[in-house]
C-alpha positions in Angstrom: 144.9 2.7 -166.5 147.5 4.7 -165.9 147.5 8.5 -167.5 151.1 9.6 -168.6 151.9 13.2 -168.1 153.4 15.3 -171.0 155.7 17.7 -169.9 157.0 20.1 -171.9 159.9 22.7 -171.4 158.9 26.6 -171.3 159.8 28.4 -174.2 163.8 29.9 -173.9 163.8 33.4 -173.4 164.7 35.3 -177.0 168.0 36.5 -177.4 169.4 39.7 -177.6 169.1 40.4 -181.7 165.1 38.9 -181.4 164.4 41.0 -178.5 166.1 44.0 -179.8 164.0 43.2 -183.3 161.0 43.1 -181.2 161.0 45.6 -179.0 163.5 48.5 -181.1 163.3 47.8 -184.5 160.0 46.3 -185.1 158.4 49.4 -187.2 160.1 52.5 -189.1 159.5 54.9 -186.4 160.5 53.0 -183.6 163.8 52.3 -185.5 164.2 55.9 -185.9 163.7 56.9 -182.5 166.1 54.3 -181.4 168.6 55.4 -183.9 168.4 59.1 -182.4 168.6 57.7 -178.6 171.6 56.2 -179.3 173.1 59.0 -180.6 171.8 61.3 -178.3 173.1 58.7 -175.3 176.2 58.2 -176.8 177.0 62.5 -176.8 175.6 62.9 -173.7 177.9 60.2 -172.5 181.1 61.9 -174.1 179.9 65.2 -172.8 179.8 64.4 -169.4 182.8 61.7 -169.1 185.1 64.7 -170.6 183.8 67.1 -167.8 184.7 65.1 -165.4 188.4 64.0 -166.6 189.1 67.0 -168.6 187.0 70.4 -167.7 186.2 69.5 -164.1 188.5 71.0 -161.3 188.5 68.7 -158.2 190.5 70.5 -156.2 187.9 71.3 -153.6 187.3 67.6 -153.1 190.9 66.0 -153.4 192.6 68.6 -151.2 190.5 68.1 -148.1 188.8 64.6 -148.5 188.4 63.6 -144.7 186.7 66.9 -143.9 184.1 65.5 -146.1 184.2 62.3 -144.3 184.5 63.3 -140.7 184.9 67.2 -140.6 187.5 68.5 -137.9 187.7 65.5 -135.9 191.6 65.2 -134.2 193.7 63.7 -137.1 195.7 62.3 -134.2 192.7 60.5 -133.3 191.4 58.7 -136.6 192.4 55.5 -135.2 189.3 55.4 -133.3 187.6 56.2 -136.7 189.5 53.2 -137.8 187.8 50.6 -135.1 184.5 52.1 -136.0 184.8 51.2 -139.4 186.4 47.8 -138.6 183.1 47.3 -136.4 180.5 48.0 -139.0 182.6 46.4 -141.8 182.4 43.0 -139.8 178.8 43.2 -138.6 177.8 44.2 -142.2 179.9 41.4 -143.4 178.2 39.1 -141.3 174.8 40.3 -141.8 175.2 39.9 -145.4 175.9 36.2 -144.7 172.8 35.9 -142.2 170.3 37.8 -143.8 171.2 37.4 -147.4 170.3 39.9 -150.1 168.5 41.9 -147.6 171.6 43.6 -146.5 173.6 43.0 -149.8 172.8 46.3 -151.3 175.1 48.3 -148.3 177.4 45.5 -147.9 178.5 46.0 -151.5 177.8 49.6 -151.9 180.4 50.1 -148.6 183.0 47.9 -150.4 183.1 49.1 -153.4 183.5 52.7 -152.2 186.2 51.9 -149.7 188.2 49.9 -152.6 187.6 52.8 -155.1 189.2 55.2 -152.3 192.1 52.7 -151.8 192.8 52.3 -155.0 192.4 55.4 -156.6 195.2 55.9 -158.9 196.0 59.9 -158.6 197.6 61.4 -155.0 194.8 62.8 -153.0 195.9 65.0 -149.8 195.6 63.3 -146.4 194.5 60.1 -148.1 197.6 58.3 -146.9 199.4 54.7 -147.9 198.3 53.8 -144.2 194.7 54.9 -144.9 194.4 53.3 -148.2 195.6 50.1 -146.3 192.9 50.3 -143.7 189.9 50.8 -146.1 191.3 47.6 -148.4 191.6 46.0 -145.0 187.8 46.7 -144.4 186.9 45.3 -147.9 188.5 42.0 -147.0 186.9 42.5 -143.5 183.5 42.6 -144.8 184.4 39.4 -146.9 185.3 37.5 -144.1 182.5 38.4 -142.3 180.2 37.3 -144.9 182.1 33.8 -145.1 181.5 33.4 -141.2 178.0 34.2 -141.6 177.1 31.8 -144.1 179.2 29.2 -142.5 178.6 29.6 -138.3 174.9 29.5 -137.7 174.1 32.8 -136.2 170.5 33.8 -135.2 169.0 36.9 -136.4 168.3 37.9 -133.2 171.9 37.7 -131.7 172.8 39.5 -134.9 170.9 42.4 -133.8 172.0 42.3 -130.2 175.5 42.7 -131.6 174.7 45.9 -133.7 173.0 47.5 -130.6 176.0 46.6 -128.6 178.5 48.0 -131.2 176.1 51.4 -132.1 176.6 51.9 -127.9 180.1 51.2 -128.4 180.8 53.7 -131.3 178.1 56.4 -130.4 179.1 56.3 -126.0 182.5 55.0 -126.3 184.9 55.3 -129.2 183.4 58.4 -130.6 183.0 60.8 -127.8 185.8 59.5 -125.7 186.4 60.3 -121.9 186.9 63.5 -120.2 190.9 63.5 -118.3 191.5 60.2 -120.3 194.9 60.3 -122.0 194.6 56.9 -124.5 190.8 58.4 -125.4 190.6 61.9 -125.0 187.3 63.4 -125.1 186.1 65.0 -128.7 183.3 67.4 -128.2 180.6 67.2 -131.0 181.3 70.2 -132.8 184.2 68.9 -134.0 182.5 66.3 -135.7 181.3 66.7 -139.0 180.7 65.7 -143.0 179.4 62.4 -143.9 180.1 60.8 -139.9 177.5 63.6 -138.8 175.1 63.0 -141.5 175.1 58.9 -141.0 174.5 59.6 -137.0 171.4 62.1 -137.5 170.2 59.6 -140.7 170.6 56.0 -138.7 169.8 57.1 -135.6 166.7 59.3 -136.7 165.7 56.0 -138.4 166.3 53.5 -135.4 164.8 55.8 -132.8 161.8 57.3 -135.2 160.4 53.6 -135.7 159.1 52.4 -132.8 157.8 55.6 -131.4 156.0 55.9 -134.8 154.8 52.3 -134.2 153.4 53.4 -130.4 151.8 56.1 -132.0 150.1 54.3 -134.8 149.0 51.7 -132.1 147.9 54.9 -129.8 145.8 56.6 -132.2 143.7 53.6 -132.7 143.5 52.8 -129.1 140.2 52.7 -127.3 141.6 54.7 -124.5 140.6 58.7 -124.9 143.6 60.2 -123.2 145.9 58.3 -125.1 144.2 58.6 -128.5 143.9 62.3 -128.1 147.6 62.7 -127.1 148.9 60.5 -130.1 146.4 62.4 -132.6 147.8 66.0 -131.2 151.4 64.9 -131.1 151.3 63.6 -134.7 149.1 66.2 -136.2 150.9 69.3 -134.5 154.7 67.7 -135.7 153.0 67.2 -139.1 151.6 70.4 -139.5 155.0 72.3 -139.3 158.1 71.9 -141.4 160.9 70.3 -140.3 163.1 73.6 -140.1 160.4 74.8 -137.4 161.0 71.8 -135.1 164.9 72.5 -135.6 164.8 76.3 -134.3 162.5 75.1 -131.5 164.9 72.5 -130.2 167.9 75.3 -131.1 166.2 78.0 -129.3 163.2 77.4 -127.2 164.4 74.5 -125.7 167.0 76.1 -123.7 164.3 78.3 -122.2 162.9 75.3 -120.4 166.4 73.8 -119.2 167.8 75.0 -115.7 169.9 77.6 -115.4 173.8 76.9 -116.8 172.5 73.7 -118.2 174.0 72.6 -121.8 172.4 70.4 -124.1 174.2 69.2 -127.2 173.3 70.6 -130.1 174.2 67.1 -132.0 171.9 65.6 -129.7 169.4 68.4 -130.0 169.2 67.6 -134.0 169.1 64.3 -133.6 165.7 64.4 -131.2 164.5 66.9 -133.7 164.6 64.4 -136.3 163.2 61.8 -134.6 160.2 63.7 -133.6 159.6 64.6 -136.8 160.2 61.3 -138.5 158.3 59.7 -135.7 154.9 61.5 -136.6 155.1 60.4 -140.5 156.4 57.0 -139.7 153.2 56.9 -137.5 150.9 57.7 -140.3 152.4 55.3 -142.6 152.1 52.4 -139.9 148.6 53.7 -139.2 147.9 53.2 -143.2 149.1 49.6 -142.8 147.0 49.0 -139.7 143.7 49.7 -141.5 144.7 47.7 -144.4 144.9 44.4 -142.2 141.2 42.7 -142.2 139.3 42.6 -139.0 139.2 38.8 -139.4 142.9 38.5 -138.5 142.5 40.2 -135.0 139.0 37.9 -134.5 140.9 34.7 -135.2 143.9 35.6 -132.9 141.0 36.2 -130.2 139.5 32.6 -131.3 142.6 30.8 -130.3 142.9 32.4 -127.2 145.6 35.1 -128.1 145.9 38.5 -125.8 145.7 42.0 -127.4 149.2 42.3 -126.9 150.5 39.4 -128.9 147.4 39.6 -131.7 149.0 43.0 -132.4 152.7 42.2 -132.4 152.5 38.5 -134.2 149.6 38.6 -136.4 148.3 42.6 -137.5 151.9 44.6 -137.4 153.9 42.2 -139.5 151.0 42.2 -142.1 150.9 46.1 -141.2 154.5 46.8 -142.2 154.8 44.4 -145.0 152.0 46.2 -146.9 153.5 49.6 -146.0 157.3 49.0 -146.8 157.4 51.4 -149.9 155.9 54.2 -147.7 158.3 53.9 -144.9 161.4 53.3 -146.8 160.3 56.1 -148.9 159.8 58.5 -145.5 163.8 56.9 -144.6 165.2 58.1 -147.8 163.3 61.6 -147.3 164.7 61.5 -143.6 168.4 60.8 -144.8 168.0 63.6 -147.4 166.5 66.2 -144.8 169.7 66.0 -142.4 171.2 68.7 -144.6 168.6 71.0 -142.5 170.9 71.0 -139.4 173.0 73.5 -141.0 170.7 76.1 -139.3 172.1 75.0 -135.9 175.7 75.7 -136.9 176.2 71.6 -137.4 178.4 70.9 -140.5 176.9 67.8 -142.0 178.0 66.6 -145.2 176.2 69.7 -147.5 177.7 72.1 -144.4 180.9 70.7 -144.5 181.0 71.6 -148.5 180.0 74.9 -147.8 182.6 75.5 -145.7 185.6 74.4 -148.0 183.7 76.3 -150.7 184.0 79.9 -148.5 187.3 78.8 -146.8 189.3 79.5 -150.3 188.4 82.2 -152.6 189.4 80.4 -155.7 187.1 77.5 -154.6 184.1 80.0 -154.6 184.0 79.3 -158.6 184.2 75.6 -158.0 180.9 75.3 -156.4 179.3 73.1 -159.1 182.3 70.1 -158.5 181.7 70.5 -154.9 177.6 69.9 -155.1 178.0 67.3 -157.5 180.7 65.2 -155.2 177.8 65.4 -152.2 174.9 65.0 -154.5 176.5 61.7 -155.9 177.3 60.4 -152.0 173.4 61.1 -151.5 172.4 59.3 -154.3 174.6 56.2 -153.3 173.1 56.0 -150.3 169.7 56.8 -150.7 169.5 54.2 -154.2 171.1 51.5 -151.7 168.4 52.2 -149.4 165.8 51.9 -152.4 167.3 48.8 -153.7 167.2 47.1 -150.3 163.4 48.3 -150.2 162.6 46.3 -153.7 164.5 43.4 -152.6 162.5 43.0 -148.9 159.3 43.5 -151.3 160.0 40.8 -153.4 161.1 38.6 -150.5 157.9 38.8 -148.9 155.9 38.5 -151.6 154.3 42.6 -151.4 151.7 42.7 -154.1 151.1 39.3 -154.5 148.0 37.0 -153.7 
């Protein structure tokens, strides 16, 4: 005797009119609130658009756009910045193709920003035809990298190695150059500035602080008293003081402990301070994830003959990181915004460069709002891209699901 299964289709999603009637106009007071909200949004949008396109004076932004991007980096060496963009654009496109949606936010954001700068309809100082062409080329390069990542079998491990090698070439070869070289003369970090420095501090601090934070989290849970005591002292000491104090310490006090006559690059000092500060907070986030892993997971690893290192690396750590993805990404977003504090070391990152441009012209003093709104928009774009990537990663890993 056969039993036939009766399959039914899931109900179709409600249309726009049905959804609006059920959620926005289901009774008289919700209808009134919806109408008032629509009127308010329309008026506010009109006021904002009028200010952006009519009332605002964007001269402090459009007269020196490269200052916001690269600071005082020599303009005759812009081809080196172009090579940096080519490397990053191609790799981010390949990463999009290999890793899929996890990297799509950064790829789309980067491509959109370069396309906007390239196709901006009015004349902008320093934004020459050749620079516009380079930006459009990088947009195409992102797409070509995406196609290559989709069509060619590239492992995530090889792609991570490619990113590491590209980072080494960018940070130690292309940007600084070499002393005595005619083709790539040395460019001191005192000339770097703007978004370039902000990204170096943020990305460098994130990549360096994460493994240090993981090691400190494991060290704090160690059974060795010396290791555990050192990790606890380090974490609590750093977390007990603000980042400004750490920056001052590396700016002023560190020089006392160095040999006489030695110089420690101030950008490197800021990067070390940001890394140490972020590592302490990352360690506590990771420790929370480690505490959330059931003890049975460790016991199961021991039962199949795995070593302590294998258990921690392949069983405990992945589950711990999965549980604290929102906290870790929140810490990284906070670190990205905290890079503005390095201005106390005399480093003109994005916000510092904006202040320098305002102070360079008496007319721009009255236009501070436009400058800070432009800088705030840049910070929001990058922060939102990180937040969106975090949500995609949580969805892909099933965070919060059983």
